FIPA-320628 format. One line per field, with one value per residue (C-alpha): residue in three letters; residue number from 1; chain; x, y, z. Coordinates in Angstrom, 2 decimals, padded with zeros to 5 digits. Layout:
BEGIN
res = [ALA, ...];
n = [NUM, ...];
chain = [A, ...];
x = [X, ...];
y = [Y, ...];
z = [Z, ...];
//
This chain:
BEGIN
res = [UNK, UNK, UNK, UNK, UNK, UNK, UNK, UNK, UNK, UNK, UNK, UNK, UNK, UNK, UNK, UNK, UNK, UNK, UNK, UNK, UNK, UNK, UNK, UNK, UNK, UNK, UNK, UNK, UNK, UNK, UNK, UNK, UNK, UNK, UNK, UNK, UNK, UNK, UNK, UNK, UNK, UNK, UNK, UNK, UNK, UNK, UNK, UNK, UNK, UNK, UNK, UNK, UNK, UNK, UNK, UNK, UNK, UNK, UNK, UNK, UNK, UNK, UNK, UNK, UNK, UNK, UNK, UNK, UNK, UNK, UNK, UNK, UNK, UNK, UNK, UNK, UNK, UNK, UNK, UNK, UNK, UNK, UNK, UNK, UNK, UNK, UNK, UNK, UNK, UNK, UNK, UNK, UNK, UNK, UNK, UNK, UNK, UNK, UNK, UNK, UNK, UNK, UNK, UNK, UNK, UNK, UNK, UNK, UNK, UNK, UNK, UNK, UNK, UNK, UNK, UNK, UNK, UNK, UNK, UNK, UNK, UNK, UNK, UNK, UNK, UNK, UNK, UNK, UNK, UNK, UNK, UNK, UNK, UNK, UNK, UNK, UNK, UNK, UNK, UNK, UNK, UNK, UNK, UNK, UNK, UNK, UNK, UNK, UNK, UNK, UNK, UNK, UNK, UNK, UNK, UNK, UNK, UNK, UNK, UNK, UNK, UNK, UNK, UNK, UNK, UNK, UNK, UNK, UNK, UNK, UNK, UNK, UNK, UNK, UNK, UNK, UNK, UNK, UNK, UNK, UNK, UNK, UNK, UNK, UNK, UNK, UNK, UNK, UNK, UNK, UNK, UNK, UNK, UNK, UNK, UNK, UNK, UNK, UNK, UNK, UNK, UNK, UNK, UNK, UNK, UNK, UNK, UNK, UNK, UNK, UNK, UNK, UNK, UNK, UNK, UNK, UNK, UNK, UNK, UNK, UNK, UNK, UNK, UNK, UNK, UNK, UNK, UNK, UNK, UNK, UNK, UNK, UNK, UNK, UNK, UNK, UNK, UNK, UNK, UNK, UNK, UNK, UNK, UNK, UNK, UNK, UNK, UNK, UNK, UNK, UNK, UNK, UNK, UNK, UNK, UNK, UNK, UNK, UNK, UNK, UNK, UNK, UNK, UNK, UNK, UNK, UNK, UNK, UNK, UNK, UNK, UNK, UNK, UNK, UNK, UNK, UNK, UNK, UNK, UNK, UNK, UNK, UNK, UNK, UNK, UNK, UNK, UNK, UNK, UNK, UNK, UNK, UNK, UNK, UNK, UNK, UNK, UNK, UNK, UNK, UNK, UNK, UNK, UNK, UNK, UNK, UNK, UNK, UNK, UNK, UNK, UNK, UNK, UNK, UNK, UNK, UNK, UNK, UNK, UNK, UNK, UNK, UNK, UNK, UNK, UNK, UNK, UNK, UNK, UNK, UNK, UNK, UNK, UNK, UNK, UNK, UNK, UNK, UNK, UNK];
n = [1, 2, 3, 4, 5, 6, 7, 8, 9, 10, 11, 12, 13, 14, 15, 16, 17, 18, 19, 20, 21, 22, 23, 24, 25, 26, 27, 28, 29, 30, 31, 32, 33, 34, 35, 36, 37, 38, 39, 40, 41, 42, 43, 44, 45, 46, 47, 48, 49, 50, 51, 52, 53, 54, 55, 56, 57, 58, 59, 60, 61, 62, 63, 64, 65, 66, 67, 68, 69, 70, 71, 72, 73, 74, 75, 76, 77, 78, 79, 80, 81, 82, 83, 84, 85, 86, 87, 88, 89, 90, 91, 92, 93, 94, 95, 96, 97, 98, 99, 100, 101, 102, 103, 104, 105, 106, 107, 108, 109, 110, 111, 112, 113, 114, 115, 116, 117, 118, 119, 120, 121, 122, 123, 124, 125, 126, 127, 128, 129, 130, 131, 132, 133, 134, 135, 136, 137, 138, 139, 140, 141, 142, 143, 144, 145, 146, 147, 148, 149, 150, 151, 152, 153, 154, 155, 156, 157, 158, 159, 160, 161, 162, 163, 164, 165, 166, 167, 168, 169, 170, 171, 172, 173, 174, 175, 176, 177, 178, 179, 180, 181, 182, 183, 184, 185, 186, 187, 188, 189, 190, 191, 192, 193, 194, 195, 196, 197, 198, 199, 200, 201, 202, 203, 204, 205, 206, 207, 208, 209, 210, 211, 212, 213, 214, 215, 216, 217, 218, 219, 220, 221, 222, 223, 224, 225, 226, 227, 228, 229, 230, 231, 232, 233, 234, 235, 236, 237, 238, 239, 240, 241, 242, 243, 244, 245, 246, 247, 248, 249, 250, 251, 252, 253, 254, 255, 256, 257, 258, 259, 260, 261, 262, 263, 264, 265, 266, 267, 268, 269, 270, 271, 272, 273, 274, 275, 276, 277, 278, 279, 280, 281, 282, 283, 284, 285, 286, 287, 288, 289, 290, 291, 292, 293, 294, 295, 296, 297, 298, 299, 300, 301, 302, 303, 304, 305, 306, 307, 308, 309, 310, 311, 312, 313, 314, 315, 316, 317, 318, 319, 320, 321, 322, 323, 324, 325, 326, 327, 328, 329, 330, 331, 332, 333, 334, 335, 336, 337, 338, 339, 340];
chain = [A, A, A, A, A, A, A, A, A, A, A, A, A, A, A, A, A, A, A, A, A, A, A, A, A, A, A, A, A, A, A, A, A, A, A, A, A, A, A, A, A, A, A, A, A, A, A, A, A, A, A, A, A, A, A, A, A, A, A, A, A, A, A, A, A, A, A, A, A, A, A, A, A, A, A, A, A, A, A, A, A, A, A, A, A, A, A, A, A, A, A, A, A, A, A, A, A, A, A, A, A, A, A, A, A, A, A, A, A, A, A, A, A, A, A, A, A, A, A, A, A, A, A, A, A, A, A, A, A, A, A, A, A, A, A, A, A, A, A, A, A, A, A, A, A, A, A, A, A, A, A, A, A, A, A, A, A, A, A, A, A, A, A, A, A, A, A, A, A, A, A, A, A, A, A, A, A, A, A, A, A, A, A, A, A, A, A, A, A, A, A, A, A, A, A, A, A, A, A, A, A, A, A, A, A, A, A, A, A, A, A, A, A, A, A, A, A, A, A, A, A, A, A, A, A, A, A, A, A, A, A, A, A, A, A, A, A, A, A, A, A, A, A, A, A, A, A, A, A, A, A, A, A, A, A, A, A, A, A, A, A, A, A, A, A, A, A, A, A, A, A, A, A, A, A, A, A, A, A, A, A, A, A, A, A, A, A, A, A, A, A, A, A, A, A, A, A, A, A, A, A, A, A, A, A, A, A, A, A, A, A, A, A, A, A, A, A, A, A, A, A, A, A, A, A, A, A, A, A, A, A, A, A, A, A, A, A, A, A, A];
x = [-000.01, 000.97, 003.26, 001.36, 003.77, 003.43, 004.63, 006.03, 007.42, 009.03, 009.18, 006.30, 008.45, 010.60, 008.15, 007.86, 009.95, 012.42, 010.19, 007.13, 008.66, 009.86, 006.79, 004.82, 007.23, 007.01, 003.40, 003.36, 006.03, 003.61, 000.78, 002.11, 004.15, 000.90, -001.20, 001.42, 001.67, -002.05, -002.24, 000.78, 001.85, 005.37, 004.86, 007.35, 007.67, 008.91, 010.51, 011.43, 013.51, 015.41, 018.88, 017.57, 017.17, 020.11, 019.93, 021.50, 018.78, 016.19, 018.00, 018.24, 014.95, 013.85, 016.57, 014.90, 011.29, 010.55, 008.85, 009.44, 010.65, 010.59, 010.24, 007.54, 008.40, 011.36, 012.23, 013.11, 014.72, 014.48, 016.61, 014.95, 016.96, 015.27, 011.84, 009.00, 005.78, 003.88, 007.34, 008.05, 004.90, 005.12, 008.26, 006.72, 005.53, 009.11, 011.02, 008.70, 007.39, 004.34, 000.89, -000.95, 000.62, -001.04, 000.35, 000.45, 001.92, 004.49, 002.28, -000.75, -002.45, -004.30, -007.46, -006.76, -008.47, -007.19, -004.54, -007.20, -010.14, -007.99, -006.94, -010.50, -011.31, -009.03, -008.37, -012.11, -014.48, -012.60, -011.75, -008.29, -007.86, -008.98, -009.52, -009.58, -010.59, -008.48, -009.29, -007.31, -005.68, -007.18, -004.79, -002.46, -002.02, -003.02, -001.38, -002.69, -006.05, -005.65, -004.54, -007.03, -009.70, -007.85, -006.51, -008.70, -008.82, -012.31, -011.91, -013.30, -016.65, -019.26, -020.92, -017.72, -019.11, -015.86, -016.94, -019.21, -016.48, -013.83, -016.20, -015.67, -011.79, -009.05, -006.09, -002.44, -001.84, -004.58, -005.12, -004.11, -003.78, -003.03, 000.94, -000.55, -002.74, 000.23, 001.78, -000.55, -002.03, 000.97, 000.77, 001.20, 004.09, 002.43, 004.40, 002.37, 003.27, -000.62, -003.57, -002.42, -004.73, -008.00, -005.96, -005.04, -008.64, -010.00, -007.69, -008.67, -012.33, -011.31, -009.82, -013.13, -010.94, -012.83, -012.06, -014.06, -014.09, -013.55, -014.76, -013.92, -010.39, -009.41, -006.33, -005.90, -003.22, -001.22, -001.75, 001.30, 002.15, 004.34, 003.05, 005.95, 004.99, 001.56, 002.04, 004.59, 001.76, -000.83, 002.00, 002.23, -001.78, -002.23, -000.23, -001.81, -004.90, -003.94, -002.37, -005.83, -007.68, -004.85, -004.61, -008.10, -008.27, -008.82, -006.91, -005.09, -008.28, -010.16, -007.75, -007.03, -010.89, -011.34, -008.24, -010.55, -013.39, -011.26, -010.36, -014.37, -015.30, -012.33, -013.00, -016.58, -016.20, -013.43, -015.59, -018.64, -016.11, -015.04, -018.69, -020.24, -017.36, -014.09, -016.19, -017.33, -014.10, -011.89, -011.30, -013.01, -009.49, -008.37, -010.83, -008.91, -005.70, -007.59, -010.04, -006.65, -004.43, -007.07, -008.16, -003.97, -004.00, -006.79, -005.80, -001.84, -003.25, -005.40, -002.48, -000.38, -003.18, -003.12, 000.41, 000.47, -002.59, -000.90, 002.85, 003.20, 004.10, 003.60, 006.07, 004.45, 003.60, 006.51, 006.14, 007.16, 009.66, 012.64, 014.72, 013.67, 014.42, 017.63, 019.16, 017.24, 018.82, 017.88, 018.94, 017.22, 017.44, 018.22, 018.01, 021.27, 020.59, 021.02, 024.22, 024.09];
y = [-000.05, 003.55, 005.61, 008.02, 011.16, 013.04, 016.35, 018.23, 021.55, 022.19, 025.92, 026.06, 023.40, 026.10, 027.74, 024.02, 022.78, 019.85, 017.55, 018.59, 018.26, 014.73, 013.71, 014.77, 013.03, 009.87, 009.80, 010.93, 007.97, 005.52, 006.69, 006.39, 003.13, 001.31, 002.77, 001.39, -001.78, -002.17, -001.52, -003.19, 000.06, 002.17, 005.38, 008.38, 011.05, 014.43, 017.02, 020.32, 023.16, 026.04, 027.45, 028.41, 025.13, 022.86, 019.42, 017.87, 018.88, 017.57, 013.85, 014.13, 014.73, 011.74, 009.73, 010.75, 010.48, 007.19, 005.91, 002.54, 000.23, 002.15, -000.49, 000.99, 004.53, 006.40, 009.63, 012.09, 015.44, 018.21, 021.20, 024.40, 027.69, 031.23, 029.58, 030.06, 028.62, 028.18, 027.47, 024.72, 022.79, 023.64, 022.57, 018.67, 017.43, 018.13, 015.72, 012.59, 010.35, 009.46, 010.09, 011.17, 014.42, 014.76, 018.21, 018.30, 021.00, 020.56, 022.52, 020.65, 017.36, 015.35, 013.21, 009.22, 008.87, 011.95, 010.08, 007.77, 010.47, 012.05, 008.70, 007.43, 011.09, 011.01, 007.33, 005.57, 008.78, 010.46, 013.90, 015.62, 017.35, 017.39, 020.01, 018.99, 021.54, 022.94, 024.48, 026.08, 023.54, 023.77, 026.48, 025.60, 028.66, 032.30, 033.57, 031.03, 031.62, 035.29, 034.05, 031.39, 034.32, 036.70, 035.17, 033.41, 029.81, 028.73, 027.45, 024.06, 025.60, 024.96, 028.13, 030.07, 032.15, 031.49, 027.64, 028.64, 030.60, 027.82, 025.59, 027.61, 028.19, 026.45, 025.19, 024.48, 022.75, 020.27, 018.84, 016.49, 016.30, 014.40, 015.15, 015.91, 018.77, 020.41, 020.05, 021.23, 024.05, 024.71, 026.46, 030.24, 032.08, 035.26, 038.42, 037.19, 035.53, 033.20, 033.67, 031.75, 028.86, 031.12, 032.00, 028.28, 026.89, 029.77, 028.19, 024.82, 025.80, 027.70, 024.22, 022.28, 020.32, 018.56, 019.60, 017.86, 019.51, 016.93, 018.56, 015.09, 015.40, 017.70, 019.73, 021.49, 023.90, 024.84, 028.71, 031.25, 030.99, 034.49, 038.17, 038.84, 035.74, 036.62, 040.60, 039.42, 036.95, 040.36, 042.49, 039.90, 039.07, 042.74, 042.74, 039.81, 041.38, 044.26, 041.95, 040.02, 043.07, 043.71, 040.53, 040.99, 044.29, 046.73, 050.42, 052.12, 053.98, 051.13, 049.49, 052.38, 052.74, 049.03, 049.42, 051.71, 049.99, 046.97, 048.77, 048.90, 045.51, 043.10, 045.36, 044.37, 040.81, 040.14, 041.58, 039.25, 036.20, 037.58, 037.75, 034.74, 032.33, 033.34, 034.42, 030.93, 028.67, 031.16, 031.69, 034.73, 036.21, 035.77, 037.56, 041.50, 040.10, 038.27, 041.60, 043.73, 041.95, 040.84, 044.03, 044.82, 041.93, 043.50, 047.18, 046.06, 044.23, 046.95, 049.24, 047.39, 046.78, 050.88, 051.02, 048.51, 050.06, 053.52, 052.63, 048.96, 048.04, 043.94, 042.14, 039.96, 036.81, 034.48, 031.71, 027.86, 026.59, 025.79, 028.49, 027.06, 023.38, 023.93, 025.21, 022.38, 019.49, 016.06, 013.37, 010.13, 009.66, 006.20, 005.26, 004.10, 000.62, 000.91, -000.66, -004.17];
z = [000.14, -000.76, 002.16, 004.20, 005.41, 008.23, 008.40, 011.60, 011.48, 014.49, 014.63, 017.27, 019.46, 020.21, 022.64, 024.44, 027.18, 026.00, 028.19, 026.29, 022.95, 023.60, 024.87, 021.55, 019.50, 021.13, 020.99, 017.42, 016.66, 018.36, 016.89, 013.38, 013.92, 015.40, 012.10, 009.85, 011.88, 011.59, 007.90, 006.99, 005.72, 005.45, 007.38, 006.95, 009.51, 007.70, 010.50, 009.27, 010.62, 009.48, 010.82, 014.12, 015.32, 015.90, 014.13, 017.16, 019.66, 017.00, 017.20, 020.99, 021.64, 018.94, 021.25, 024.44, 023.34, 024.58, 021.00, 021.36, 018.67, 015.38, 012.48, 010.27, 010.41, 008.48, 010.01, 007.86, 009.09, 006.85, 007.04, 005.51, 005.72, 005.49, 005.76, 007.33, 009.07, 005.71, 003.54, 005.73, 005.20, 001.65, 001.19, 002.25, -001.36, -002.76, -000.46, -000.44, -002.68, -000.37, -001.50, 000.92, 003.87, 006.83, 008.64, 012.20, 014.83, 017.11, 019.86, 019.33, 021.20, 018.71, 019.65, 019.47, 015.89, 014.54, 011.69, 010.89, 010.18, 007.69, 005.76, 005.68, 004.33, 001.40, 000.70, 001.33, 000.93, -001.97, -001.02, -002.34, 000.86, 004.62, 007.33, 010.90, 013.84, 016.13, 019.69, 022.55, 024.87, 028.41, 030.62, 033.02, 034.20, 034.49, 031.15, 029.31, 030.36, 029.19, 025.70, 025.72, 025.66, 023.68, 021.02, 017.85, 018.61, 020.83, 024.43, 025.52, 026.70, 024.05, 024.33, 022.74, 019.92, 018.42, 017.74, 014.75, 013.11, 013.61, 012.07, 008.32, 009.05, 007.85, 010.70, 008.97, 011.96, 011.23, 007.59, 005.00, 001.32, -001.71, -002.79, -006.25, -005.04, -003.10, -006.37, -008.79, -005.99, -003.93, -000.75, -001.21, -000.16, 000.84, 002.93, 006.08, 009.29, 008.87, 006.73, 003.82, 004.45, 003.08, 000.05, -000.92, -000.34, -002.01, -004.99, -004.50, -004.90, -007.98, -009.16, -007.80, -005.67, -003.14, 000.35, 003.32, 006.97, 009.59, 012.97, 014.73, 014.02, 016.75, 017.92, 021.18, 020.63, 023.10, 024.27, 025.52, 028.66, 028.98, 028.55, 026.37, 024.18, 024.09, 023.13, 020.36, 018.86, 018.99, 017.00, 014.20, 014.40, 013.98, 010.25, 009.59, 010.00, 007.82, 005.27, 005.13, 003.86, 001.42, -000.33, -001.15, -002.67, 000.01, -000.94, 001.65, 003.00, 003.59, 005.65, 007.52, 008.46, 009.10, 011.59, 013.43, 013.10, 014.45, 017.72, 018.79, 016.93, 019.11, 022.22, 022.24, 021.06, 023.51, 026.05, 025.08, 025.39, 028.97, 030.32, 028.61, 028.81, 030.89, 034.21, 033.71, 033.43, 035.56, 039.19, 040.36, 041.49, 038.01, 036.69, 037.06, 035.23, 032.29, 031.96, 031.71, 029.57, 027.32, 026.52, 026.33, 023.53, 021.41, 021.62, 020.44, 017.83, 016.58, 017.03, 015.04, 012.28, 012.22, 011.30, 009.05, 007.59, 007.41, 006.78, 005.36, 001.97, 000.97, -001.33, -004.35, -003.62, -004.54, -007.39, -006.68, -004.10, -006.48, -004.55, -000.85, -002.46, -003.48, 000.20, 002.03, 002.59, 003.87, 006.05, 007.56, 011.70, 012.92, 016.55, 018.23, 020.05, 023.75, 024.94, 025.98];
//
């Protein structure tokens, strides 16, 4: 049977504790190994990283991941210098012969049958692309609580209004696609941190590529646990919001106007989530911090959006991946046998 490749960017792993990263790797490899064994299939795990991540660190994390025997899974390390988050994902189909690629992120936890749902959607039900569902991982501390209600991932609470919006979103941390589709309609290379998914799915629709939503194939996304990291994300989000308007044809005047409207809209929407969801799920003594830092997140985001709308000039979309592929190098990781 055809090989399946699980693509894992290692960019987000830098925000994890090493022990967390190793636990994630071990669980993922065990999952791939078990599926390969049950279906008598060859599996591939492709870990993609850039020059900021020492290869030795990844190899050490793999060695200490407690994944158990690895017989069905070939682990490929792809070093891709000068790449961003989406670049890494877009490069993957050029470095594998697998017919099906399943994309995961290093800072997410996945439900037990996540892998099977994506494979079934494409190999049995005839989809060419499958899109899973992502929500916030349950917060473990106060700052993660703030991030849960300030950022755009819905919380675990079914009353969270963001669940309705998330059903229509494309999450790059949780999707699968045929390799042929990824080569025919490559992930776009845009001058933004995130937001490529909306452009890509629009192009898939124009080409009449069948995409199915898998609400049960859920990922729980880890939230930022420091104020500094959370506010850095707010700055990135503000620029990406303006880029989203730009890519959809908005002129500078409309972008500036929308940034001022966003100041009001984001404040109101955060307060709605705070009063309907956060107050029900956080201790009373956390409420003032969640409120103040959550509002600060919205205002930093919109301030950055205003600056981008006023002064930002975006680079044109880059075509193809040949330049990035020429700089990339691959190697196969093999577990070192334990000494007798």
